[in-house]
C-alpha positions as CSV (number, residue, x, y, z in Angstrom):
1,M,159.7,92.0,81.9
2,Q,160.9,88.8,83.2
3,A,161.5,85.8,80.7
4,P,158.9,83.0,80.9
5,S,159.8,79.9,83.0
6,N,159.7,76.4,82.1
7,R,156.1,76.1,83.4
8,I,153.1,75.3,81.1
9,L,149.4,75.7,82.3
10,V,146.8,73.2,81.1
11,V,143.3,74.2,81.5
12,G,141.8,71.0,82.1
13,P,138.4,69.3,81.6
14,A,135.5,69.3,83.8
15,W,134.6,65.6,83.2
16,V,136.6,63.0,85.0
17,G,137.1,60.7,81.9
18,D,138.4,63.7,80.0
19,M,140.8,64.4,82.7
20,V,142.1,60.9,82.8
21,M,142.7,60.8,79.0
22,S,144.4,64.3,79.3
23,Q,147.3,62.5,81.0
24,V,148.4,61.4,77.6
25,L,149.1,65.1,76.7
26,F,151.0,65.6,79.9
27,K,153.0,62.3,79.0
28,H,153.7,64.0,75.6
29,L,154.8,67.4,77.0
30,K,157.3,65.3,79.3
31,Q,158.5,63.4,76.4
32,R,159.3,66.7,74.6
33,S,161.1,68.1,77.4
34,S,161.7,66.6,80.8
35,E,162.5,70.0,82.3
36,I,158.9,71.2,81.8
37,E,156.7,71.8,84.7
38,I,152.9,71.2,84.2
39,D,150.3,72.7,86.3
40,V,146.6,71.9,85.7
41,L,143.8,74.3,86.3
42,S,140.5,72.5,86.6
43,P,137.3,72.3,88.7
44,R,136.9,70.6,92.0
45,A,135.4,67.5,90.3
46,T,138.6,66.8,88.5
47,V,141.7,68.7,90.1
48,A,142.2,65.9,92.8
49,L,142.8,63.5,90.0
50,V,146.1,65.0,88.9
51,S,147.7,64.2,92.3
52,R,147.9,60.7,90.9
53,M,149.7,61.8,87.7
54,A,153.3,61.7,88.0
55,E,153.9,64.2,85.1
56,V,151.8,67.0,86.9
57,S,153.6,69.4,89.4
58,T,150.6,71.3,90.7
59,G,146.9,70.9,90.5
60,I,145.1,74.3,90.6
61,H,141.5,74.5,91.9
62,M,139.2,76.7,89.9
63,P,136.5,77.5,92.3
64,L,133.7,78.0,89.9
65,G,131.0,75.5,88.9
66,H,130.3,74.2,85.6
67,G,128.6,76.8,83.7
68,E,129.4,79.8,85.9
69,F,130.9,82.7,83.9
70,R,131.8,85.5,86.6
71,F,134.1,87.5,84.3
72,A,135.7,89.6,87.0
73,Y,136.5,86.6,89.1
74,R,138.3,84.9,86.1
75,R,140.2,88.0,85.5
76,G,141.3,88.4,89.0
77,F,142.3,84.6,89.2
78,G,144.4,85.1,85.8
79,E,146.2,88.0,87.4
80,Q,147.1,86.1,90.5
81,L,148.7,83.5,88.3
82,K,151.2,86.1,86.5
83,S,153.8,85.6,89.1
84,R,154.2,81.9,87.9
85,R,155.4,83.2,84.6
86,Y,154.0,80.3,82.4
87,R,155.6,80.1,79.0
88,Q,152.5,78.6,77.4
89,A,149.0,77.6,78.1
90,I,147.0,74.7,76.6
91,V,143.3,75.0,76.8
92,L,141.6,71.8,76.5
93,P,137.9,73.0,76.8
94,N,136.5,74.7,73.8
95,S,134.5,77.4,75.6
96,W,135.2,81.0,75.6
97,K,135.4,81.3,79.3
98,S,138.0,78.6,79.8
99,A,140.4,80.8,77.7
100,L,140.1,83.8,80.0
101,V,142.5,82.9,82.8
102,P,145.5,82.2,80.5
103,F,144.6,85.7,78.7
104,F,144.7,87.6,82.0
105,A,147.8,85.7,83.2
106,D,149.7,87.2,80.3
107,I,150.9,83.9,79.0
108,P,152.7,84.4,75.9
109,V,151.6,81.5,74.0
110,R,148.0,80.3,74.5
111,T,147.1,77.1,72.5
112,G,143.6,75.8,72.0
113,F,141.1,74.7,69.1
114,R,139.2,77.5,67.4
115,G,135.6,78.0,68.9
116,E,133.3,80.6,70.5
117,Y,135.1,83.5,68.9
118,R,138.3,83.0,71.0
119,Y,140.6,84.8,68.4
120,V,141.8,87.5,71.1
121,L,142.0,85.1,73.9
122,L,144.2,82.5,72.2
123,N,147.0,83.4,70.0
124,D,147.9,79.8,68.9
125,I,144.5,78.6,67.3
126,R,144.3,75.1,66.0
127,M,141.9,73.9,63.6
128,M,139.8,70.8,64.5
129,N,140.1,68.1,61.9
130,A,137.7,65.3,63.1
131,S,139.1,62.9,60.4
132,R,142.5,63.3,61.5
133,L,141.7,63.4,65.1
134,P,138.7,61.0,65.6
135,R,139.3,60.2,69.3
136,M,139.2,62.9,72.2
137,V,142.6,61.7,73.3
138,D,144.1,62.5,70.0
139,R,142.7,66.0,70.0
140,F,144.3,66.6,73.5
141,V,147.6,65.3,72.3
142,A,147.6,67.4,69.2
143,L,147.3,70.5,71.2
144,G,150.8,69.7,72.7
145,A,152.4,69.2,69.3
146,G,153.3,71.7,66.7
147,A,150.5,72.5,64.5
148,A,152.0,71.0,61.3
149,D,153.4,68.1,63.4
150,P,152.3,64.3,62.8
151,L,150.2,62.9,65.8
152,P,152.9,61.4,68.1
153,E,152.5,58.2,69.8
154,V,152.3,58.3,73.4
155,A,151.8,55.8,76.3
156,P,148.2,55.6,77.7
157,P,147.4,57.0,80.9
158,A,148.9,55.4,83.9
159,L,147.5,56.7,87.5
160,M,149.5,56.1,90.4
161,T,147.8,54.0,93.4
162,D,148.6,54.4,97.2
163,A,148.9,51.2,99.0
164,D,148.6,52.9,102.4
165,N,145.3,54.5,101.3
166,L,144.0,51.2,100.2
167,A,144.8,49.6,103.4
168,A,143.0,52.4,105.4
169,L,139.9,52.0,103.1
170,R,140.0,48.3,103.7
171,G,139.8,48.9,107.4
172,K,137.4,51.6,107.3
173,F,134.9,49.7,105.1
174,S,135.8,46.2,106.4
175,L,136.8,45.0,102.9
176,E,138.9,41.9,103.6
177,P,141.8,40.9,101.3
178,G,141.6,37.6,99.8
179,P,138.5,37.0,97.6
180,A,138.4,38.2,94.1
181,V,136.8,41.5,93.7
182,L,134.0,42.6,91.2
183,A,133.7,46.4,91.1
184,L,130.6,47.8,89.6
185,C,130.5,51.5,88.4
186,P,126.8,51.8,87.4
187,G,126.7,55.6,87.2
188,A,126.8,58.0,84.2
189,E,126.8,61.6,84.7
190,Y,125.9,62.4,81.2
191,G,122.5,60.7,81.3
192,D,120.3,57.5,81.5
193,A,121.0,56.6,77.8
194,K,124.7,55.5,79.0
195,Q,123.4,53.3,82.1
196,W,123.1,49.6,81.7
197,P,120.0,48.6,83.6
198,A,120.3,47.8,87.3
199,R,118.7,44.3,86.8
200,H,121.7,43.6,84.5
201,F,124.4,44.7,86.9
202,A,122.5,42.4,89.6
203,A,122.8,39.4,87.3
204,A,126.3,39.9,86.7
205,A,127.0,40.3,90.3
206,D,125.0,37.2,91.2
207,H,127.1,35.3,88.8
208,A,130.1,36.5,90.0
209,V,129.4,36.0,93.7
210,R,128.7,32.3,92.9
211,Q,132.1,32.1,91.3
212,G,133.7,33.2,94.7
213,Y,133.8,37.1,94.2
214,V,132.8,39.9,96.5
215,V,131.2,42.8,94.9
216,W,131.8,46.5,95.4
217,I,129.7,49.4,94.0
218,L,131.4,52.6,93.4
219,G,130.2,55.9,92.5
220,G,129.2,59.4,93.6
221,P,126.1,60.4,95.6
222,N,124.0,60.9,92.5
223,D,124.4,57.2,91.9
224,A,122.7,56.1,95.2
225,G,119.4,55.3,93.5
226,I,120.8,52.8,90.9
227,A,123.1,51.2,93.5
228,D,120.1,50.5,95.7
229,A,118.3,49.1,92.8
230,I,121.1,46.8,92.0
231,R,121.1,45.5,95.7
232,D,117.4,45.0,95.6
233,A,117.6,43.1,92.3
234,M,120.4,40.6,93.5
235,A,119.3,37.2,94.8
236,D,118.8,36.4,98.3
237,D,121.8,34.1,98.5
238,T,124.4,36.6,97.0
239,R,123.4,40.0,98.4
240,A,125.6,39.6,101.6
241,A,128.6,39.7,99.4
242,L,127.9,43.2,98.3
243,T,129.5,46.4,99.8
244,N,127.8,49.5,98.5
245,L,130.4,52.3,98.6
246,V,128.5,54.8,96.4
247,G,128.9,58.3,97.9
248,E,131.2,57.1,100.6
249,T,134.7,57.6,98.9
250,S,136.6,60.4,97.2
251,L,137.8,60.2,93.6
252,V,141.3,59.4,94.7
253,D,139.9,56.7,97.0
254,A,138.1,55.2,93.9
255,V,141.6,55.1,92.1
256,D,142.9,52.8,94.8
257,L,139.8,50.7,95.0
258,L,139.4,50.1,91.3
259,G,143.2,49.2,91.3
260,A,142.4,46.6,93.9
261,A,139.6,44.9,91.9
262,N,140.0,41.7,89.6
263,L,137.4,43.2,87.3
264,V,135.5,46.2,86.6
265,I,132.0,46.4,85.0
266,S,131.3,49.9,83.9
267,N,129.3,52.2,81.7
268,D,131.1,54.7,79.6
269,S,132.1,56.9,82.5
270,G,134.8,58.5,84.4
271,L,135.3,55.6,86.7
272,M,135.7,53.4,83.7
273,H,138.6,55.5,82.4
274,I,140.1,55.4,85.9
275,A,139.8,51.5,86.0
276,A,141.6,51.4,82.7
277,A,144.4,53.8,83.8
278,V,145.2,51.7,86.9
279,G,145.6,48.5,84.8
280,T,142.4,46.5,85.9
281,T,140.6,44.4,83.5
282,V,137.4,46.4,82.6
283,A,134.3,45.5,80.8
284,V,132.9,48.6,79.2
285,L,129.0,48.9,78.3
286,Y,128.5,51.3,75.4
287,G,125.0,52.5,74.5
288,S,124.3,55.9,73.5
289,T,128.1,56.7,73.1
290,S,130.8,55.3,70.9
291,P,134.0,53.3,71.7
292,A,135.4,55.0,68.7
293,F,135.5,58.5,70.3
294,T,136.1,57.8,74.0
295,P,137.6,54.2,74.0
296,P,139.1,52.8,77.3
297,L,142.9,53.4,76.7
298,S,144.1,49.8,78.0
299,Q,145.0,46.5,76.4
300,R,142.8,44.9,79.3
301,A,139.6,46.6,78.2
302,H,136.7,44.6,76.8
303,I,134.1,46.5,74.9
304,F,130.6,45.3,75.1
305,T,127.9,46.9,72.5
306,E,124.8,45.8,70.6
307,S,125.9,48.0,67.6
308,L,122.3,49.0,66.7
309,A,121.5,51.1,63.8
310,C,120.2,53.8,66.2
311,S,123.4,54.1,68.2
312,P,125.6,55.9,68.9
313,C,122.9,58.7,69.2
314,F,125.0,60.6,72.0
315,K,121.7,61.7,73.6
316,R,121.2,61.9,77.4
317,V,117.8,60.1,77.1
318,C,116.9,57.4,74.4
319,P,115.2,59.4,71.9
320,L,113.2,56.4,70.8
321,G,112.1,55.3,74.4
322,H,113.3,51.8,74.4
323,K,117.0,52.1,75.1
324,N,117.6,48.7,73.4
325,C,121.3,49.5,72.9
326,L,121.8,48.5,76.8
327,N,118.6,46.7,77.6
328,G,119.5,44.1,74.8
329,L,123.1,43.8,76.1
330,L,122.5,40.7,78.2
331,P,124.6,40.0,81.3
332,S,125.4,36.5,80.1
333,R,127.7,38.0,77.6
334,L,130.1,39.0,80.3
335,F,130.0,35.7,82.4
336,D,133.2,34.2,80.5
337,L,135.0,37.3,81.4
338,V,133.9,37.2,85.1
339,D,134.9,33.5,85.2
340,Q,138.4,34.1,83.8
341,C,139.2,37.0,86.1
342,G,138.0,35.2,89.1
343,A,140.3,32.3,88.5
344,G,142.9,34.1,90.5
345,R,142.6,35.9,93.9
346,S,143.8,39.6,95.0
């Protein structure tokens, strides 16, 4: 049997924000050994993102949707990876099925947190200590350290941008350079309880346009409804400065567009984490979720929350029916930040 190579396989998360945060793990692995080659296995929704992470050698697409089991397919997929002779697998998701591919790839060290009876599939099982690892990013990094090691300090995510792709996007969508750009990210895949109301986004956009901004809305096809609602709620004298890019761009396109913005206003979402990782100033609106668990990993992030007794509830839909945690978070609280970021021009 051949000795393992210097490759590590990371089974990555299915959520965009989690994938951005996982870059901190990749940075840590590279700090421990610059010779390590990191491959990342993840679904279509997130695999493209690793092409903008300098630490990753290869992104491997797992062509199964969220929730699909297909035991035989996962077994065959794992057996195909045997030839890469990985020395270790780090499994970030906690599901049983996510540990199948490393097991069938005969990877000698298979690391992950205990969960869903994975005792056979994993042989380097770690115990989750929420008080020691309060943030999602801490948990990812801990899996790359020794079980008894203290949590290392690692630099935050830093996604690479592509100036040529940005120029192509500006041409394709007639996005003229010059004015300050406010990018709105109104979507939240998890559910409505994470979404700031469309009328609030519109009010922030109205204020920005009157300060000289143009406004871009970014998101996936599922965000078309709220994007249209924002446009309809904007004032007649500001609407012409809006460009709706929802459903028109890829995830890596969003990296470049968010990197070109002066300010991003976003729910707690994957695009928020991308904006933070490209170094753009970002205003993050927290309702049902907590900045203590999934904060933007950036010194240029500004967190806005109502801090109500009922939040964070971590529900997809407000269980009390009022969503005051976001309805009560008024756009005027962001106006000073809008004014500050618009003082310069991109």
